[in-house]
Structure formats: C-alpha cells, structure tokens
C-alpha positions in Angstrom: -18.4 -15.5 -9.5 -21.2 -15.6 -12.1 -24.5 -13.7 -11.5 -26.5 -17.0 -11.3 -24.1 -18.3 -8.7 -24.3 -15.0 -6.7 -28.1 -15.1 -6.8 -28.1 -18.7 -5.5 -26.0 -17.4 -2.7 -28.5 -14.7 -2.0 -31.4 -17.2 -2.0 -29.4 -19.7 0.2 -28.2 -17.1 2.7 -27.3 -19.1 5.8 -28.0 -16.6 8.6 -30.5 -14.0 9.4 -29.6 -10.4 8.5 -27.7 -8.4 11.1 -30.2 -6.7 13.5 -33.1 -8.9 12.5 -34.6 -10.1 15.8 -35.4 -13.8 16.0 -39.1 -14.2 17.0 -40.9 -16.9 19.0 -43.2 -17.5 16.0 -42.0 -17.8 12.4 -41.9 -14.7 10.1 -42.2 -15.5 6.4 -40.8 -13.0 3.8 -40.3 -12.7 0.1 -36.7 -13.9 -0.4 -36.0 -11.0 -2.7 -37.8 -8.0 -1.2 -37.8 -9.2 2.5 -41.4 -8.0 2.7 -43.5 -10.1 5.0 -47.2 -11.1 4.9 -48.0 -12.2 1.4 -46.7 -15.1 -0.8 -47.4 -16.2 -4.4 -47.3 -19.6 -6.0 -43.9 -20.6 -7.3 -42.2 -17.9 -5.2 -39.0 -18.2 -3.2 -39.6 -17.4 0.4 -37.5 -17.3 3.6 -38.7 -17.9 7.1 -37.0 -16.7 10.3 -37.5 -18.2 13.8 -35.8 -20.7 16.0 -35.6 -24.5 16.1 -36.1 -25.2 12.4 -33.3 -27.7 12.5 -30.3 -28.8 14.5 -28.1 -28.8 11.4 -27.5 -26.5 8.4 -28.4 -28.3 5.2 -28.5 -27.2 1.6 -30.7 -29.2 -0.7 -28.4 -28.9 -3.7 -25.6 -30.5 -1.7 -27.7 -33.6 -1.0 -28.1 -36.6 -3.4 -31.2 -37.2 -5.4 -32.7 -33.7 -5.0 -34.4 -33.2 -8.4 -37.0 -32.1 -7.9 -36.4 -30.2 -4.6 -37.1 -32.4 -1.5 -40.0 -31.8 0.8 -38.0 -33.1 3.7 -34.5 -31.8 4.6 -32.9 -33.5 7.5 -36.0 -34.0 9.8 -37.6 -30.7 8.7 -40.8 -30.5 6.7 -43.1 -27.6 5.8 -46.8 -27.7 4.9 -49.1 -24.9 3.8 -52.9 -25.1 4.3 -54.7 -22.7 1.9 -58.1 -21.0 2.1 -59.8 -24.1 0.6 -58.5 -26.2 3.4 -56.0 -28.1 1.2 -52.7 -28.9 2.7 -49.6 -29.1 0.5 -46.0 -29.9 1.3 -43.5 -27.2 0.3 -40.2 -28.0 -1.4 -37.3 -27.0 0.8 -34.1 -25.3 -0.5 -32.2 -24.7 2.7 -32.6 -25.2 6.5 -30.6 -24.0 9.5 -31.6 -23.6 13.2 -32.9 -20.1 12.6 -33.8 -19.9 9.0 -35.4 -22.0 6.3 -35.8 -21.1 2.6 -38.5 -22.9 0.5 -40.6 -22.7 -2.6 -44.3 -21.9 -2.5 -46.3 -24.7 -4.1 -48.0 -23.9 -7.4 -51.4 -25.3 -6.4 -52.3 -23.0 -3.5 -55.6 -21.1 -3.6 -55.6 -17.4 -3.0 -56.5 -16.1 0.5 -55.5 -16.7 4.1 -53.1 -19.6 4.7 -51.2 -21.2 7.5 -47.6 -22.4 7.2 -46.6 -25.2 9.5 -42.9 -25.9 10.2 -42.4 -29.4 11.5 -39.6 -31.7 12.7 -40.1 -35.4 12.7 -43.8 -34.8 12.2 -44.2 -32.4 15.2 -45.1 -28.8 14.6 -42.4 -26.5 15.8 -43.6 -23.1 14.5 -46.5 -21.7 12.5 -47.0 -18.5 10.5 -50.1 -16.8 9.0 -49.7 -15.5 5.5 -51.9 -14.4 2.6 -51.6 -16.2 -0.8 -51.9 -13.7 -3.7 -51.5 -14.4 -7.4 -48.5 -12.1 -7.7 -46.1 -10.7 -5.0 -43.1 -9.3 -7.0 -39.7 -8.9 -5.4 -36.3 -8.1 -6.9 -33.0 -9.3 -5.5 -30.5 -6.7 -4.1 -26.8 -7.1 -3.6 -27.0 -6.6 0.1 -29.6 -9.4 0.4 -32.1 -7.3 2.3 -34.5 -6.0 -0.3 -32.9 -2.5 -0.4 -29.9 -0.7 -1.8 -28.3 -1.6 -5.1 -30.0 -4.1 -7.3 -28.1 -7.4 -7.9 -27.7 -7.6 -11.6 -25.5 -7.0 -14.6 -25.4 -4.2 -17.2 -25.0 -5.6 -20.7 -23.7 -4.2 -24.0 -25.2 -6.1 -26.9 -24.0 -6.0 -30.5 -27.2 -6.0 -32.6 -25.3 -7.0 -35.8 -23.9 -10.2 -34.3 -26.7 -10.6 -31.8 -24.0 -11.2 -29.1 -23.0 -9.7 -25.8 -20.0 -7.4 -26.1 -19.5 -6.8 -22.4 -21.1 -7.2 -19.0 -20.6 -5.3 -15.8 -22.0 -6.0 -12.3 -24.3 -3.3 -11.0 -22.6 -3.4 -7.6 -19.4 -3.6 -5.7 -19.2 -5.1 -2.2 -16.8 -4.7 0.7 -16.0 -7.3 3.3 -18.6 -6.1 5.8 -22.4 -7.0 5.7 -24.6 -4.5 3.9 -21.5 -2.8 2.2 -22.6 -3.2 -1.4 -22.8 0.0 -3.4 -23.8 0.9 -7.0 -21.2 0.7 -9.8 -21.8 3.3 -12.5 -22.6 2.1 -16.1 -21.9 4.3 -19.1 -24.3 4.2 -22.0 -22.3 4.6 -25.1 -23.1 6.0 -28.6 -22.2 3.1 -30.9 -25.2 2.9 -33.3 -25.2 -0.9 -33.5 -25.0 -1.4 -29.8 -27.9 -1.9 -27.4 -27.7 -1.4 -23.6 -29.6 -3.5 -21.1 -30.0 -4.4 -17.5 -30.5 -8.1 -16.4 -31.7 -8.8 -12.9 -33.6 -11.5 -11.0 -36.8 -11.5 -9.0 -39.4 -13.9 -7.6 -43.1 -13.9 -7.0 -44.2 -12.8 -10.5 -44.4 -16.1 -12.3 -48.2 -15.7 -12.9 -48.0 -12.0 -13.9 -49.8 -11.2 -17.1 -48.1 -7.8 -17.5 -44.8 -6.5 -16.1 -43.5 -2.9 -16.3 -40.0 -1.8 -15.2 -39.1 1.7 -14.1 -35.7 3.4 -13.9 -36.5 6.4 -11.9 -39.9 7.4 -13.3 -39.0 6.3 -16.8 -40.9 3.1 -18.0 -38.5 0.9 -19.9 -39.0 -2.1 -22.2 -39.1 -5.4 -20.2 -38.8 -9.1 -20.8 -39.1 -11.7 -18.0 -39.2 -15.4 -17.9 -38.6 -18.3 -15.6 -35.0 -19.1 -14.8 -34.5 -22.6 -16.2 -31.8 -23.5 -13.7 -33.4 -22.4 -10.4 -36.9 -23.1 -9.2 -38.9 -20.0 -8.4 -36.4 -17.6 -9.9 -37.6 -15.1 -12.5 -35.2 -13.4 -15.0 -35.9 -9.8 -15.9 -34.2 -7.9 -18.7 -34.9 -4.3 -19.6 -33.6 -1.9 -22.2 -31.7 1.2 -21.2 -31.8 3.3 -24.4 -32.3 7.0 -23.8 -31.3 6.8 -20.1 -27.7 8.0 -20.4 -26.8 10.6 -17.8 -29.6 9.5 -15.3 -27.1 9.1 -12.5 -28.0 7.2 -9.3 -31.7 6.4 -9.4 -34.3 4.0 -8.3 -35.3 0.7 -10.0 -38.5 -1.3 -9.5 -41.0 -3.4 -11.3 -44.8 -3.5 -11.3 -46.4 -6.9 -12.0 -50.2 -6.9 -12.6 -50.4 -3.6 -10.8 -48.4 -4.7 -7.7 -45.2 -2.8 -7.1 -42.0 -4.5 -6.0 -39.4 -3.3 -3.5 -37.3 -0.4 -4.7 -33.6 -0.8 -5.5 -31.1 1.6 -6.8 -28.6 1.6 -9.8 -26.3 4.2 -11.4 -26.2 5.2 -15.1 -23.8 7.7 -16.6 
C-alpha cells in the first residue's frame, strides 16, 4: 500500500477509536492530531457523535464528486462563523457515529458553531474556535500519538532521484499496534536522508519548523495535490544519525502540533 493510500485510509477511518465514548453532542477534532476545540480553514476534521447517517458513505466512491460534495446521503454540515456567515462544509465520509469533512476556506476567525443535519433537520451541533493555523501530523495508529505515519527517504543528489524508501512504522493486526521501524542514516557523500510525512491545519502558515527531539531540521511543506486539506511535510535528517527513538513535531506560526515518535539509527 502506498503512503498516500494509507493516509487516505487514516482520514477516512470508518469507526471511532477503541475506548472513545460516543457523546450526545458532537465532538469535532483535528483528523491528524485528534485534538478537539479549534479548527483552521482548509483543514481535515473528524466529528464523533451519533445519528449522523443511517449508512456508511465515502465521497470518493460516489459519482461526480469533484469537488467534494456538501451533501452525502441525506447528511449536510454547515458552519456559522464569528461574523454570522454560514457556509456548507464539503464532506469526505459519513457513518452513523462519525463524519469527516473539510473546513471551508472562507471562515472568519473566532467562535463558530457546526450544525450537522439530515434532510435539513439539525441532528447535532458543536462549538468550535476557528484559528488561522491548527497544525496536526498523522500517526500510524490513527489517534494523534505514537509513531508518525510517513516514509524515510534516501535521495541521490547526483541523479536527483529517490534511491530507497522505508515506512516509519510497522503494524500488527490489532488496533493501536503500530510501532516505530528504525532508519539508518548512511555515510554515502552524495546521498541525502529525509523524512516525508503528512499533516493538516497548516495551509495558511507563514513559517513552519520541524523538530526531531529538540533538533530543528530543514523543512518544506506544501498542499497535497491529490487530496483536499492534506499538507505534505518533508524534512532533512542530516546530522541526526544515532538519535534513537525520539519525538517528532512541527511548529506552524508558533503553534505546536501533536507529538509523534520515530527511530533513527
């Protein structure tokens, strides 16, 4: 399975995480970090509750879904921002207890209300705060913690080509079983070593820093052209050989993401 396909599976996760209680009101979280409360324009978010739909529907399995639909089955989502403007949210996935959607780009910062509706009738609501940047990075266990979901890359600088790639994780059959796979930084002078991961909620960031442990590393991030709301993040790993198992996180416009782990030999 390619990394892009795996990250799509993370974003489209069809059921709530084990042990996550289903509330009477909706809870809206960053789809990568699973932190609740704040959302950013052009961010992937997940909502948990009950009664979102009677069916399980994935937008990408439906005809004529470019751009993403604002109605999936009989489910719609609207967000009213601090200026009183109400905007329909594009929906990626819906099931009885979970819905994943994209935060519209036009929302004003400040307090906002999310309305979840079926056939025009409000089923659940949620209160959130819209902020310019709410960074999250995807993890292999799909819960915002543990090993980062990504690939280590070995790049030949002479040919400007990828020599090899290695997933950052290995997963067992049980939920939350993913663990870090070690990556060895070699000594070939013409080779560069990098980490490529995905995040969301940092589309509007003017500055992004990445940290492996407490070491700041060079970073590049951009919108993922094949998936709405997904941000690609690549960082250099030079000088980090022998670090061992350590933390990884990003800081976007001064806002810190969730903390994941990786292992470098």
